[in-house]
N, C-alpha and C positions, 0 to 999 in steps of 0.2 A: 504494500500500500504506500502511496505517496502522500505523506501527511500534509505538506504545504499545498500540493495540487488539490487534494480532496477538500481542504479548507477553502481554497479559492473557488472550487466548484460549488460548494455549499453557499458561500457568500454571494456568488453570482446568481444562483437559483433564487435565493431569498430576495435579492434586489429585483430580479425579473418578475417574481411573483407579485411584488408590491407595485411595480411601475408599469408593466406592459398593458397594452390595450386588451380588453376582454369583450369581444363582440358577443351578442346573444348566441348561445350555443345552438348549433343546428344539429338535427339528427344525423348520425353517420349513414351515408348512402349504403344501402344493402347490408348495414351492420359491419362494413369492412373497416380495416385500419386505414390510415393515410399511407399510401404507397410512396416511399421515398427512393428516388434513384440518384445515385452518384455517377455521373457520366463524365468521361474524360475524352476530349478530342485528342486523338493520337496521330501525330503527323510530323514531317520534317519541316525545315525552314530553308528558304533560299538564302537567307543570311546576307543579302546584298550582292549575291553572285551575278545578277544580271547587270548591275550598274558598275561593279568593280570586277573586271575579268581576272584579277589576281586572287580573288576570293572564291572559295568553293562553297557549295551549299552545306548547311549543317545537317548531316545525315542521321540515321537512326541510332548510331552508337551514343551520341549525346542527346539528341532530341527525343528519342523514344525510350532507349534503355537508361539514359541519364547517367552515363558512366563518366565520372569526374575524378580528379586526383584524390579528393577527400571522401569518396564513397560513391555508391550507386543510388540515384535518386529518381529513377524513372519508373517504368511499368512494374519492375520487380518490387520496388518499395511500395508502390500502390497496392499490389496484390498481397504483399506481406501484411499490410495494414488491414485490408479487407478481411483476410483470412484470420487474423488475430481476433476479430470480432464476429467471426462466423457468418459473414455476408459476402455477396459477390458484386463486383463492379461491372460497369458498362464502359467499354472502350470503343468510341466511335473512331473507326480506323480508316485512314486515308490510303488507298492502294495505288493511286496514280503517281506517287513518288517513285514507283518502279522505273519511270521514264527518266528520272533525274539521278538516282543512286544505284539503280540495278534492282532486279526483282528479288534476288536471293535474300538480301538483308531485310527487305521489307516483309517478305513472306515468313522469315524465321521468327520475327517478333510477333506477328499475328498468331502463328502456331503456338508460341510459348504461352500466350494469354489463354487460348482455348484449352491447352493441355492442363492448365491449372484450374479449369472449371469456371472461368469468367466469360463474359459475353463480349463478342466482337460484332459490332454493327457497322453499317456503311456510312462513311463520311467522304464527301467528294469536294476536292479543290480542283476545278477543271484546268486551272493555269499550269498544273504540273504535267499535263499531257503535252509535252513538247520535247524537242531536241535542243538541249541547252546550248550546245556549241553552234548549232545553226541559227538560233536566235541571237547569240552574241555576234555572229558574223553578219547579221542583217539579212540572212537568207530565209528567215521564217519570222512571222509576227508572233509576239508573245500572246498566248491565248488569254481571253478574258477570265478574270477570277470570279465573275458573277454568273452563276449557273442560269439565272433567269434571263440573261442576255442571249442565250442560245435558243434556237427554235425547238419545238416539241420533240422532233425526231432526234435531235442531237442530245437533248436532255435525257431522253430514254436510253440512248446509246451509252452515255456516261454511266447511268445507273445500272444498266444491264452488264456492262463490262466490269464495273467495280464489284458488283455482287458476285459475278462469276469468278473473279480473281479470289475474293475472300473464301468462297466455297471451295475452290480448287486448293487453296493453301491450307485451309483448316478442316475441311470436311463438313463444315456447318454453313448453311446458307443464312445470310443476315435476314432479320425480320423487321429491322428498323433502319431509317435513313435520316441523316442530318446533313444539310448542305453547308459547305464551308462559308463562314461569315454570315450565316443565316440568309444567304443571298439567293433565295428561291421563292417560289410562289405556288399557286394551285396547279400550274402545269407540271411541276415535279411530282406532286402528289398523284396526278393522273399517270405519270410514268411509273411510280411505285405500284399503283394498282395493276397496271399492265404487266409488270414484272413479278407480280406475286409477293410484293413486300407490303405487309398489311399495316405498318406503322410509319408515320412521318413525325419527326421531332425537330423540324426546322423552324416552326413558328415561334416568334419571340416578339411580344407586344412592344417592347422597347425598340427593337430593330425596325418594326413597322412604323412606330411613331417618329423615328429619327431618319426615315427614308432609306434605311439599309436594305429592308425587305419590302417587296411590292405586294405582299399578300393583301387581298381585299376582303378577307372573311368578315362577315357581319353576323352577329356581334363579334367584338374582339374576344380573344381567348386568353384565359390564364389557368385553364384546367382542361382535362381531356374532353374531346368532342369527336363524334363520328361525322366525317365529311360525307357529302352527297355521293362521292365515288366509292364509298365503302372503306376508305382508309381512316384509321384512327389517328387523330392528331394529338400528340402529347407535347404541348408547348413547353419551352423553357419557362420555368416559374419566374415571375417578376414580383417585386415587393416595393413598397414605398418606404424610403428611409426618411427619418425626421432629423431635426437639428440643422447645423450648417450644411449647405449643399443638398438640401432635402430634395426628394423627388423619386421617380421610378427608376429602378435599376434591376438588371437580371440577377437571379440567384447564382452569382458567380462566386464560388467558394473562396477563391484566392483574393477577393476584394471585399469580403465581409468578415467580421470577427465572430467568435463563437457565440457571444451573447445575442447578436443580431440573428444568427441562424437558428438558435434555440427558440427565441421568441417568435420568429416567423413560422417555424414548423408547428409550434404549439397553437398559434393562431389559425393556421391553415386547417388543423384538425378541428378546431372549434367552429370554423366557418363551414364545415361540411365538405371541404374540397377532397378530391379523390387522389390526386397525384401531385407530389412535389418533385419536380425535375430540376436537379442542380447540375452544374457543369464546372469543369476545371479542377483546381487543386485545393484540396483540403479534406481531412478525414475525421475532423472532430465530430461531424454530424453523425457518423455511424457509431458513436459511443453509446447511443441510447440503449437502455436495457428494457424499455417498455414496449414489448412486442404486441401488446393489445392495441395501443393507440397508433404506433408507427411500425412500419416494416420496411427495411431496406431491401429493394428488389431490383431485378433487371426487367427489360421489356418482355422477356419470355415468361415472367411470373404474373403479368397482368391478366385479368379475366377477360381476355379479348373476345372470345366466343360469346360469352354472356352479354358483354357490353354492346355487341353488334345489334342486339335486339332490345336491350333494356336501358341504354344510356339516354337520358333525357336531353332535350336541346340545351345549349349553353345559356346561362342567364343573360339578360339584356345588358347588364353591366358586370364586367368581371369582378371577382373578389380578389383583393390584394392584402396580404399581411403587411403590417406596419410596426416594426420593432420600436421600442421607446427611444426618445431622442438621445439619451445618455449613451446608448450603445454606439451610435454613429460618432458622437463626440470622442469617445475613447478610441475608436478605430482611427479617426483622423489625427488625433494627438500622437498615437503610437507611430503612425505612418510618417508624420512630420519628424519625429525623433529619428526613425530609421533613415529618412532621406538625408539627414544631416550627419549620418555616419556614427551616431552615438552607440547604436546597437545593431 
């Protein structure tokens, strides 16, 4: 037992219990827990290689495996953490990096994730489907990074090829899709339906509001909804932060502190929401031991077949959790200290 850590956890819980917003409790839909998904977009980086020809892309050794001189901080660290708490993570895996760094290295990491019992789903950055040297020489245009900028046939071709790659590498076909940068719309969900991928997780109401995503769904979504084409949309969860720089933001684990996350998840449960879909880096959320209220799951654990016939229409106005203002203030204060190199 960690005495100081346990004491800090108890103090935070007491402060949250006293300060957080408590909306009128709604009945839990179908008596289910709140399904919580920890999703990790797993991809390489160009690292400036297109602008500076002396620079090479940052490949899977660093970007995916996270191998650095002081330790390994990538997918193995993630999986170790998930497994320590008896849960599985979701790795949205980008396969078109095979064109940049070669297929073998990309395939090996995908296989390693599935071999340990975690979920690999499809993540597409269309700009990676290029010949890097040809682009550098000016013989080829750099492909657009925005999936929605391609026509319907091209979008389906990307999704079909990416899904086939993941299935060939891992032996498991993906059942969920997320576009790189949330840069897709209803056209990609039609492509998912045509390719037998029953879940899209590209919708993000913050991205829509800020012009990143051209989704035109009405009403806006902050919880699961069945689309007209039969695809289940599992949007990235958004919340309203209070205090300085208040406003809507995605449930991006690496940009929220533990208190904000705990308060948001508790409030989502009380609001009667079905799914909390988080992304990127942090594993504090999975420390919960309350498997009655919350359950950390993958897309494969969702009651998809039942929801196909029982999921009600989304509410006219989305429900958003809103942690107390002090949680945002402490996050910003700590970040300011880190930015100045003190810790």
